[in-house]
N, C-alpha and C positions, 0 to 999 in steps of 0.2 A: 504494500500500500504506500502511496506517495503522499508527501506533505507539500508538494509543489503548488497545490491549488488553494492553500490557506488564504491567499490574498483576495480570492474571489468572494465577494460579499454574499451572505446567505440569501438575501432577497433575490439577487440575480439567479442564483442556483435554483431557487424555487420557481421562478418565472420560467426558466428553461425547462425544468423538469415537467411542469404542468403543460407547457407548450407541446412537448413531445407526446405526453399522454393524450392531449387533445387532438394532436395530429393522427395518432393511431385510432382514436374514436371516430374521427371524421372519415378515415379510411373504411372503418366498419360500416358507417352509415351509407357511404357511397356504394359499397358492395351490396348491402341489403336492398337499396333502392333500385339497383340496376340488374340484379340477378334474375334469371329466367325460371329457376326451379325452386319449389317449396323447401327442398332440403337445405337451401341456403337462406332464402328470405323469411321462411317461417321457422324452421328447425334451428337455424344458425349454426350449421355444420361447417365451420370454417375456423381459421386461425390467422391472425394478422400481426405482423411484427415489423419494427424499425430497428436498424443497427447502425453503429458508427462505422467508420472506414476500416477499423480493425475487426469488424464483424462481432462486436460485443452488443448484446441486446440492450437497447436503450428505452424501448417502450413497446407495449403490446396492447391488444384490445380484447376484452372478454369474448370468448367463443368456446370452442372445443379445447379443453385443457391439453389433451394429448396431441394437438396440432401445434401448440405454441412452442413447447420444447422441441418438437420435431423440426420446426423451422430452423432452430439454432444449428442442429446437426446438418440439416440439408444444405444450408447456405455454405457451410465449409466445403461440402462436397461439390456444390455448384462452382465455387471459385477454383477448387482443385481441378475439376474437369475442364472448365472453359478457359481458365487462366485469367487472372486479374488484368494482365497486359492486353488481353484480347477483348476486354469489355469496353464499350464505347457509349457515349451519351445517347440515350434513346433506345438502348438495347433492352429487350425483355426476354427472359429465359424461362423455359418450361422444363420441369423435372417431375417424373413419377416413377423412377427406377427404385423399387422398394428398399433395397439395401442401402441406398444413399438418401432417398427422400424420407425414410423413416416410417412410412405407412404403405398401404396397398396402392395398386395402380390407379384406382379411381380417386384417391385423395391427391389432387394435382397441385403441386407447388408452382407458383409464378413469382419470379425474382427479378429485381432490376437494380443495377448500380445507380447511385445518385451522384451526379457531378454538380459542382457549384453553379454552372451555367447549363442551359438547355442543349438539345442535340444540334442546334445551329452553330455551336462553338466547337471547334475541333478538339479531339482528345488531348493533344499535346499542349493546348492552352487552357485546359479545364481540369480542375482539381477534384479527385474522388473524395466525397465527404460521407458516404454511407451507403446503405442498402435498404430496400423495401421488400417485404415478402408477404404474399397472400397464399393461403392454402384453402381449398374448398373441395367438397365432394362432388365430382361429376357423376352423372347417372349412367353413362355408357361410353366406353372407349375401346370397342373391339374385343372384349373378352368373349370366351366361347359361349357364355350364357348371358341372358339378360339379368340385370340386377346384380346379385352377388353370386360368385362362383363358389360352390360349397364342396366340390369334390376334386379340385385341381391337385395335380401331383408335381407340377413345376410351374415356374413363374410365367412361362410363355403361353400358358392357357388362360392367363389372367388379364390379357389386354395388351394394347399397343404401348410401347415403352419409349419414353423420352429421357435420355440420361443427363440432359442439360443442354437444351436445344434452343437456339435463338428464334423465337416466333416473331419478334420485331427486331429489326436491325437499323440502328441510327434513326429511330423514330418511325420507320416505315414497316408495315406488316409484311411478312414473308408469305406470299399467297401459296407457294408450293407446300409449306408446312401446314397452313390452314386447310388446304385441300386434303392432305393426309388425314387430318383430324376429321374433316367432313365426311370422307368416304370410309372411315373406320368406326363410325358411330351409327347406332340405330336411331338416334334422335339428334341429328347434327345441329339443327337450329338452336336447340336448347343448350347443347354443350358449347357451341361457339358463343352463344349469348352469355353463358356463365364465364367463359374465358375473357370476353370483353369486359364483363363486370369486374373481374379480378384486375385486369389491366387498368381500368378506370380508378380502382382503389389504389393501385400502385402509383398512378399519376398524382393522385391527391397527396399521398405521403411524400413523394418527391418534391412537389411544390412547397409543401409546408416546411420540410427540412431546408430547402433552398432559401425560403423566406427567413427562417430563423438565422441561418448563417449570414444572410444579407443584412439583417437588422443589427446583430450583435458582433458580427465578425467571427471568422472561423476559430481564432485562437481562444476567444472568450467561451464560445460554445463547447469547444473540446475540453477546456479546463473545467467547465461546469459538469460535463458528462463524467469526467474523471472523478470529480468530487461526489457525484451521485453514485458511481460505482463503488468508491471507497466506503461511503456510508452504508451501502447495501451489504458489502462484505463484513464490515465491523458489526453491524446489527445481527447478521446471520451467525457469525462466530460467537457473539455474546449469547445468543439464544441456544446454540448447541452446548456451550459450556454449562448452561443451566439444566441440561438434561442429564440423566444418570449415565455413567460409563458402564460398558459391558457389551456382551454379544448375545443376541437372541435370534432364534430361528422359528420358522413356521412352514407348514406344508399344506397345500390344498390341491384340488384337481379340477381341470376343465373336462367337459364331457368328451371332446373329440368326436370322431365319426365312426370309430370301430367298436365302441363299447368298453374299451379298456381304461379309459381316462388318461389324461395327460398330466404328468406330475409338475407342479409348480412349487419349488422350494426356495425360500428367501432367508438369508442370514444378514442381520443388521448389526453393525458394530459402531458404537459411539466411543470415541477416545479423545477426551479433552475438547478441542474445537473442531474435530474431524468426524465426519459422518460417512460411513461406508456401507454399501449394499452389495451383496454377493448372490448371484443367481446360478452359480455353477452347479448346485445340487439339483437343478431342474432337469427335465428330460432333454435328451439330445433333440435336435430338430427332427421333425416328423414328415412323412409323406402325406400330409394333410394341410389344408390352407390355414393353419393356425399358428404358424411360426411368426416370431416378432423380430423385426429389424432392430439393430442396436440403438438407432436413434429414438425409436419409440420406448425402448427400455430406459434410456436416459430420461425421457420426459415422464415416465411413470415415477422414477425416483425423484425427479424435481417436484412433481405434484405432491408427493408424500412429504418431502423435506420442507417445502414452502409452507404447507399447512401447519407445521410444527414451529417454524422459525419466524417467518415474516408474512403471516396470512393477511394482514391488514394493509400491506404496502403494495403499490404497483411494482411490477417485475422489472428487474434489470440484471445483467450478467453477474454483478458482484455478489448478489445474494446466494449464488450457487457455488461460490468458491470453496466452501468446506465439504462439498459433496463429491464422492467418488463412487465408481461402479466397477464390478467385475462380472463379466459374462463371456466365457470363452467362445471363440468362433466355432460355429457348428452347434452351439447350444440353442435350445428353444428360444432364448432371449437374445441371441445374436446370430440370426439366421444368415446363411451364406448361399450364394448362387448355386443351384437354381431352385432352392427351397420355395414352395408356395407360401404366400403370406396374405391371401386375400381376406380371410375372415379373422381379423386381428383381435377377436374377443378375449383371447388369453391375456392380452395386455390389460383389458378391463378387469378381469378376474384377479390379476396379480396385485392390483392396488390394495385390495382388501387383505391379501396375504402379507404384504409389507406391514400394514397396520396390525395384523394379527400378531406378528412378531413383536412389534413395539408395545402392544398391549401387555405383554408379559413384564415389561419394565416400568411402564407408566400407565396403569389402567385408569388412573384419574384423568388422563389427558386424551385417551383414545376411546372413541365410541365402539360399541359392539359392531359386528359385521352388518353391512347393509344387505339388501337383496342380492348384491354381488354381480349384477349383469346389466347389460343394455338390451332390453327386450324389443327387438326390431321385427316388424312384419312389413315385408315389401311386396307390392303388387305391380304387375306389368302386363302388357298385352296391347290389344287394339282398342282404341276408344270407340265405343259403338256409335257415338254422335258424329265424330269427325273422320273416322277411319285411320287416324294417325296413331303411331306407336306412343305409348306412355310408360313411364316408370315413376312410381311414387313410393316413398318409404316413410315410416313413422316410428319414432322411438317412444317407449312408454316408461313411466317412472317406477321406481322400486321403493320399498320401505327402507328408512335409514335406521341405523342402530341406536339404541339408547345409550345414554351416558350416566355417570354417577349422580347427575343433577336433574336430568329431565328425560322424558320419553323420547323415542325416536320420531322423526318427522314422517308423516304419511305421504306416500306417493310423490317423491321428489326424484328428479333425474339422478342417476348415479354420479358420484363425485367426479368421475373422468369427463363428464359432459358439462360441468359447470353451468354456463349460461344457456345451454341447449334447451329447446322447448319441443313439445309435440305439436303436430298440426291440428288446428282447431277442427272440430267435427264438421262444421259447415264447409270449410275449405276442402277437407279430404273428400267429402261426399260429392263435391263439385268436380274434383280432379280425377276421380276413379269411380267405376261403376259398382259402388257399394253403398250400404247404409249401415248405421250403427244401432244394434239392438240394445246395447247396454254399455255404460261406462260408470264403474262404481268401485268403491274400496272393497277389498277382500276381507270379510270378517274372519277373525282368528288367524290372520296370516302373520301378524307381528309376534315376535318371540316373547314369551312370558318372562316377567322379571319384576323386581321392586320398581324399576323403571321399565315400562313396556316398549318393545320394539315397534317401529312404524309399520303401517300396513302397506302392502302392495295393492295393485288394482287389477280390475278385470275390464277388458275392452272386447266386445263382440263385433266382429266384422261379418255382415250378411252380404253374400255375393249376389249382385243384381244382374250380372252379365258375365259369361265365361271369361276368366282371367287366369294368369299365372300368379303364383304367390310363393313366398318362401319365408323361413325364419332362421335366425342365426344364433340363438341364445346358447350359452355354454355352461350354465350353472343350474342344471335340472336334476343332477344325481346327488351331489354332495351338498349337505346343508351348510348354512353359514355358522356363526358361532356367537355365543353370548359371553358375558364377562361376569366373574364372581358369582356363579350360580345361575345366571340368566340363561334362558333357553334360546336356541336358534329360531329364526323366522321360518316360515314355510318356503318351499322351493319355488323356482320359476317353472313355467311350462306353457305349452300351447295345447288347448283342447280342440280337436277336430270333430265336427259333426257332418259326416259326408254320406253320399249316396252309395249304393251297393258296389259300384265298379271302381271304388276309390283306389284299390290296390294297383290298378292298371294306370292310374294317373298321378299318384302321389308317392314320391320316394321319401320314406321316413328314415332319416339317418340316425336319429337317436330316439328310440321308443322306450318310454319309461312308464308304460301303462301298469307294470307290475308294482309300482311304488304306491298305488292308490287302490282303495277298496271298491270303488264304483266301476262302472262299465265304460267310462269315458276313455277315448283314445288320447292319452296324455303324451306329448312328444316334445323333443327338443328341436334339432335342426330338421327341416324338411324342405322339399321343393316339389311343386306339381301344378297341375291344371285343375281349376275349381269351377264347378257348374253353378248355375243359377239356383239360389235357395240354400246353398251350403253355408256352413258357419265356421269361422276361425275365431276362437276365443283365446285372447292373450291373457295369461294369468301371471302377474309379476310377483316376485318374492318379497317377503317381509324382512324387516331388520331384526337383529338379535336383541334379546333383553339384557338388562344389567341388574344383578343382584337376585337374591332368592325371591321367587314369585310370592311365597307366603309372607314376605315382609311388606308387600304392597298394601297401602292403605285401603281397607275395604270400601271406603267411600269412593276412591279413585276407580276401583273395579266396578262399582255400581254405575258410575258415570260412563265408563266404557261400554257397559251393557246397554244403557239408555241410548248412547250415541250410535250403537250398532257396531262398534269396533270389536267387541268381545261377546260371544254368545253366552247365554246363561249356563250352558253345559260346560264351556271352557272356563267360565268363572269358577265353577264348582271344582272341576277336575284339576285345573292348572294353578288356581290361586287359593283354593280352599275357601271361597266366598259363596254363600248360598244367597241367590237373588230370587225373590218371589215373583209371581206372575205380574204383580202390580209394580215391580221395579224397586221394591224395598229390600233392605238387607235383613235376612233372617239371622239375627245375632246369635241365638242359641245354637243353631245348626252350624254357623260359621265357626263359633268357638270350638264346637265338637270336631269339625273337620280339621282345623288347624292344630288342635291339641293332639289329635291322633297322628299327625305328621311330625310332631315334635317341635313345631314352630311356636 
């Protein structure tokens, strides 16, 4: 850390810091207002970042958490591949090569160098002052299947690849590259529309950084950025020193597609002001599209680390200086070519595994497990009104884990999704030939505890016209976890209500019907064609409980029953609280139940 910036007054530093944050926010607004697809402008499936000329993060904008850290890693690979000396004013660079871009092929990164002047000034007369990055989910780019590829065995089945390709050169679009995109997508107008939206957001960030340098001068801006980075590092190191030293590990499993489960093992070490995460105990990379590029593994670690150290502050590179990672090449969490990476849900599951390890050291600071997944149902096919191809996806919320102070939140997006939303019912019904029969909280899905886990939800898709559909969830077999005697929440799953010929149309990759007592077809990953009148019911998992359920205040249990969060049967069996048909507590029976349990 440097002391060379002490002469910069604090007011100027704060003005520059907030200017950078505002620039990233304006980039976000530009992207939302100009994007073509709901997955961007409704769901907010994107990540936006600004960097200084040394490629240090200086500002980002809320979006998908796993994209923000991914941009950090991908920018280094972009510069390595293209060469800084080959970047010119007005260039825009496309990257979706998973092992460099950090995510799968449809999470497309768009990057641009920022020079002090515009593309009208030659490179040799123009100073490089930073970089802008946008990453957004495109809905189709030449993969073998529409939507998500669930059964790929190598990356070349997962779509067209751009390793760091100039789509604009010197401010002018490269029509040959645009034609490659156009002719390799099933929905080219929407894909190119989203590309242009990302470029518009990039342009906004470039203009704002240029304005800032023009107003204050490059030397002042750079010294302010150094001061911001130094403060971020000092704050993070101070926070790590306040955490207990030691090493803790945890294991969990993603479903996979073979029924064997995929091992996720994490070891976390805190030593003074250093924080280290080790994934080497996890499975080797697999011949299923569930491998994680190293860049995404880094951002999983950054997300967990930041939540413990600087959760209230806007991000900058200095905040991550105490963090290190080990994931050997060829490991599930450092996939190497040509390993398939399309369904990156193992990265989502792994966040709760990191927290599970940390909960052993600091249960007072870590919540119990969430529902642990991103429950995504994707629909695709031919629009019956227009005859054009469509692809629509929706993410649904899970229950969050309880803490030692409060119940878990009901039906909130998984922590990896941060600001991500689901598509409003009215919009989804307008975009796809479906209707929704039900959208409700799942009674009894939250894990029992002195503090109750949050509830998952149920969303029923009724098919109005033949469509293709798929699900990608990866946490239907292994339950989450509670803390200090709390129970896990209910598992995730999809219930299918189909016609008699379903076996010929629907490929169920994970069938967990045996986990339940009823006759419902409860599944995990599936892909198929669905007919009019059939039902896809998304059931998301609940959060884990905290503390012994029999220590929960009977009045809190009664309120849960009245609110419909907990059934009368579960109140009696899990909490030892007898609730009458009128909604009152049967004190005598409750005392008996709890005394028999020893509570």
